[in-house]
N, C-alpha and C positions, 0 to 999 in steps of 0.2 A: 509598791512597785510602780504605780502610776500617780500622776498629780491628783491629790485628793480634791482640789478645787475643780479640776476638769471633769473628774468622775462624777462629782456632785452635780455640776451643771449639765452634764450629758444625761444623767438619769432623771433629771427634773425638767420637763419641757416647760415653756412659758404657759401661763394660765390660758392665754388665747389659744395656743396649740392644743392644750389638754381638752378644752371645750370643743374645738374643731374635731379632734379625734373621737371624742365621746359622740358627737353627732354622726360621724361615719359609722360607728358601732351601732347606734340606734337605727340608722337608716337601713342596715341589713336586717334588723329585727322587725321594723314596722313599715318600711318603705320610705325612700327618699322624699316622696311627695308629702309625707306626714311630719317631716322635720322642718322646723322654722329656725334655721341656723343663721344668726346674725353675728357670728363670732369673728370671722376673718375679713380683713380688708383686702380681699382679692377681687380686682375689678371684673365685673361681669359684662361690661360693654366691650364689643370687639374692637381690636386695634383698627385704626383707619386703613383703608385699602392701600394707601401709599406705602405703608410699612411692608405689606406683602409684595407690592409691585417692585419696591426697591430691592428686596431680597432676591426676587426672581431675576431682575435685571443684572444684579452683580454675579449671580450664579451662572448666568448665560454668557456674560461678557468678560469677567475677570479670570485670568489664569488661576487655576486651583492653588498653585504653590504660593501665590500672592494673597489670594482670598483667605486662605486658611493659615497664613504665616503669622509670625510675630509682628507686632507694630512697635514703635518707640514706646518706652515705658509710660511717658506722660500722655500718649495717644498720638494719633496721626495728625500731622500739621493741617491737612485739609479739613479734618473733622473739628479740630479746635478753632480753626478760623471760622467755620460755619457757626459754632456756638457763639463766638464773639459777635459776629455780624447780626445774629438773631437778637441777642440781648440789646445790642446798640440800637437796633431798629425799634424795638419795642419799648425800651426804657430810657432812651436818650443817654446811654453810657458811652464810654470810650475804651472798651476792653480790646485787648489783642489776644492772639492765639496763645501767647506766652503766659497768659493769666490762668489757663485752664489745665487741669490734670484729670484725665479720664479715669473713671473708677468702675468697680464692679457693683454698681448701684449706690443708693444713698447710705446703706449700712457701711460699706467700705469707705465711702467718702468721709463719714463721721469718724469711723475708727482711725483712718489715716490722719485726719486732722487732730484728733485727740492725742494720738501717739506722737505727732509732730510737735505738739505744744507742751504736754504735761510731763513733769517729773514726779517721782514718788513724793508724797506729802503735799503736792499741789492740790488745790480744790477746784472743782468744776461745778457751777451752779446750774440747776435745772428748775424750771418753773412748772408747778403742778397746774393742771394735769399734764403728764408727759408720757411719751412712748416708753414702756417699761425697759426696753433693751438699753436705753441710755445708761442706766445704773450699771448694768453688766459691762458695757464697753468702757465706761469711766474707770471702774474698779479693777477690771481684769485686763483690758487692753492697755490703758494708760497708767494703771497702778496708782491712780489718784483717788481723792475722796469726793464722793458725790454729796452735794449740799442741796437740799430741796426747799424751794420757796413755796409756801402753802398757796392753794388756789384761792382766787377771788371768785366765789361761787355765784356772785350776783351777775357778773358779766363775762367771766373767764378771760378778761384782759389781765394785765400784770398788777399785782399788789405791790406798789413801789416802796411802801414802808418796809415790808418784809424783805424785798430785794435789797434795799439799802443796808439792812442789818446782816443779810447773808453774805454780801461781798466784803471780803477781808483782804489783808495784805497777802494772804496765800492764794487768793483767787486767781487762776490763770485764764479762765474763760467762763462765759455764760452761754447756755444753749437755749435758743428759742425755736419754736415750730409753729408757723402760721402759713396757711390755714392749719388749724390744730387737730392733731390726733391725740385725744379722743373727742374733744368738745365741739369741733366744727367751727370754732370761733376764728375770726380773722382779726389780727391786730390792726387797730386804726392807725392813721398817720400820726395822730396825737400820741398814741402809745409808743410808736417807734421813735418819735422825736424825744419823748421823755426818757425812754430807755437809753438813747444815745447820750443825752445830757448826764444821766446818772453814771454811766460808764466813763464818760470824759472826766467827771468830777472825781470818781474813785481812782482812776488811773493817775490823775494829778496828785491826789492825796497820798497814794502809796508809792509813787515814783516809778511805776512800770505800767506798760499797757495791759489792760484787761481786754481780752479778745472776745468777740461775739461769733458764735457758730450758728448760722441761720440755716436750719434744716427745712428744705422747701420742696418736698416731693409732690405737694398738692397745690403748687403755686398757681396753676391754671384753672383749678376747680373752684370757681367762685360763682356766687349767685346774686341775683337782684341787681346786676350791673356793677357790683362791687369791684374795686381795684385794690391790689395789695402793693404798698410802697416798696420799691426796690431798696433793700436795706443798706447797701454800700453807699448810697447817696446821702445817708444820714449819719453813718458811723464808719469811718475809714478802716478801722481794725476789725473788719468783718470777713470771715470765711463763709462762702455760700456753698452748701452741700445740696446737690440736686440729683434727682433721679427721673428717668423717663417712665418708670414703672406705672405710675398712675395716670399721667397725662396721655400717654400713648397706649395704655393698657397692655404693657409687656413686662409684668413683674418678674416672670421667670427668666427673662433674658439678661437681667442684671447689668444695666448700663446707666451711668451717671457721671458726675464730675465734681471736683472741688474747684472753686473759683477763688483766686488770690489777687485782689486788686492792687494796682501799682501804688495807690495812695497809702497802703498799709505800712506801718512802721517796720523797717527791716524786711521789705517785701521780697527781695531776692533771697534772703536767708529763709524766709517763711516758705517760699516755693521749694527751695532746696530741702527743707525739713519735710515737706510733704513727699517729695521724691524719696528721701531716705526712709521715711516711715513706710511707704509703699514697698520698698525693697525689703525691709525687715519683716513686714507682715506677709511677704510672699506674693504680692500682687504683681506679677510679671508685666501684664498689661491688661486693660479692659478688653472684653471680647471684640475681636476685629470686625466681624460681620455687623454686629450691632452698633459699633462706633459709626460705621458707614450708614447704617439705616437711620440712626438718630440724626446724623448730619443731613440726610436726604429729607427728613420730616420735621425740621426745625419750624417752630411756630404753629404746628398742627396739633390737634388733640383728637382723642376719641369723642364720641357723642356725649358731651357733658350734660346735655338737656335731660337725659334719662335720669341722672342722679338728682337733678333739681326736681323733676316730677316725683321721684321716690321720696325726697325730703318733704315736699309739701303734703303728700299723701300720709306719710308716717307721722309727721309733726301734728298736722291738723287732727288726725285720729286720736293720738295720745292725749292731746290737750282736751279734746272732747270727753275722753274717759276719766279725766281728773288727774292725770299725771302732770308733773312739773318738769319742764326742760327749757333751756335757753335755745332759741331757734338757731340752727346751724347756718352759718354764713358762707361756708366753703367746705372742702373735703367731702367725705361721704360717711360721716359718723354723727350720731346724735347721742348726747350725754343726758341720761334720764335720772332724775332724783328718785331713788328707791322709796317706796311708800312705807318702809320701816327702817330703823336705824342701821341694822345689819344688812348691807346690800348683798352679802354672800348668801344669807338666808333667803333673801328675795330671789336671787338667781336659782337657788335650789328649788324653791317653790315653783318657779317658772318652768323648770325641767319636767314637772308633772304633765305639762302641756306640750312637751318636746319643743319648748321655746328656749333657745340658747342665747344667753346674754353674758357679757363679760363684766365681772365685778370691778369697781373703780379703784379699789385699794391698790392694785398693781400700778395704776396710773398716778398714785400719790394723792388720790381724792376719794377717800372712803365715803360711803353713803350714796354713791352714784353708780350707774351701770352704763357701759358702752353698747350701743346698737350700731352695727355696721350695715348700712343700707345700700351697699353696692351689690344688690341682688336683683333678681327678676321682679319687676313691678307686681306681677301676678302673685308672687309669694307674699309680698307685703299686704296685698288685698286679702289673702286668705288668713294672714296672721293677725290682722286687726281685731276680728272677733275674739281671738284667743287673748290678746292684750286686754280686751274689755272684760272677759270672764275673770282674768287674773286681778284686775282692778276691783272688781266687785267683791273679792275676798277681803279687801281692806276697808270697805265702806260699811 
C-alpha cells in the first residue's frame, strides 16, 4: 500500500535520534540532571541578541502580508546580496546575489544539490567519518550509489590513495565536511589543494567534471586561531552548502543556502538545476522571516568561546584518564577511540552510568564514538568522573 523504503526509513530513526530519545526516557525515570547526554549536535549557546532584535524589528515595521508572504524561490534579492557581500568581505571572493539559492537549512541544500547533479547509477563519494544522513540522501533523494572512502584515523584528514581508487568514471560528486562532524577535524590548506588536484586530474581522465559538494555548517566554529580555506578558491566546480543553524544557534529555524560560483563549468545550467531540484522536492522558498534575520546577522556568531572551553575541559580530562582521541580543531564534536574493538558494546556499557555516546559505525568509522560537547559546561564537569570510572573498567 505504501512505499516499503519510506515505511522502513520512517520506522527506524537514526542512531543519534534513538539515543537522544532513550535519554529522554531515562530522564523521566531518574531525573534530567542524572543523564549525561552527549548524543545530539543541538547548540546550547543562545543565539546572538541581534537575531532577536532583527525579528522584533521586522514584526514591528513590516506589513504582515509581506512579512509572512512568499518570497522568490531562490530567495529575496536583498538577502542573497547580503550573503554575497559578507563572503566577499571575509574571503576576498567576488560573488553576486545570483550565485545564491536560499534553502531550508544545510540538509535541504545538500539534497537539492544531489538531486540537481545525480542520475541513477551515478556515484557520489563520501569520506569517512561522515554525517550518516549523507548515505540516505544519496541513495533515496538522488537515487545514486554512495561510495565510502575509509577514514585516516591518524589525523582524520583525507586518505588520498583511497580517494583516488574510489573516484571512477561514474563519479558525479565528492562530499566533504570541514570542520568535520563527527571528528572535529579541520581540513588544512594542503589537504584542500591536494583534493582539488586529484579532482582536476580525475575530471580530465574521465572527460567530465567531478563536482565537489562542500558541506559547511560549522565554518565559523574554529579553535586556536585556525582558519578554514574557502574551497571555491581552490576548485572551481564546487557547490557550497551552508547553514546558519550552528553559527547563529538557530537549528530549528532551518535557514541556509547553496552557492554556485560563476567559475563552475556550466554555471548557469548548474544554478537552473538547483532551482529545478528545489521545485521537484517541494521547497517553495526558504522561511521568509529567517531569510531576513540571516541577512541582518551576516558575519556574526553565537558565543563560540563556550565550545572551545568545553573542548579543552573534555579533551584534557579524557586524555588524563587514558582515552585516545585526536584533539578537535573545530565544530563541537570529539571522536573518541573506544577502549574495546566493538564500540557499540562500549556505548552500551556507558549506558550503565547514563552516559550517552554515539557509535562510530554509523559515521563509517567503527571503533570510535562521537561525543557532542555543545552542552552546558557544568554537565561536562559532572560527567568527567563518570568517564573516569568507565575507563577504570578497562584497565
